C-alpha angles and dihedrals in degrees: 000000000000093000090049090052089048090053094050098257096122123168097037095129127227097336096276118129114276090229109029116199121240116265112282096018129113118239115244113279095021120105116241122230089249092053091048090051090050090048091052090053097043122097136184118349092355089059091046094052095045093046091050093048091050092047092049090053090047094050092044090054091047090051091050092050091048091051089051092048090049091051094048107034125086092190113104090210091058095046091047091051090046091053090051092049092047093050096043097045091048089054093046093048091051091051094046092049089052091052091049091050095050 
């Protein structure tokens, strides 16, 4: 946790996630083995829709993490990066939702 302390993210514990996921579950934004298997089998429009849904979940989780980092960090480099991630993932999610709705 020394590097977290150095970056202004004190109080984060021993380096374990602040909200661990229950055994056998996939953390938000990561693709489960079942979803990856379905993606490998999917073709055409079914692949496109599944890929977009998974990417939207991934970007949404990245945005949430960036918002948390921005709220906790005192390091301008971290908050600048967080702002970039928040803006870019918001744009990407909007575009992917448009494609899904077409």
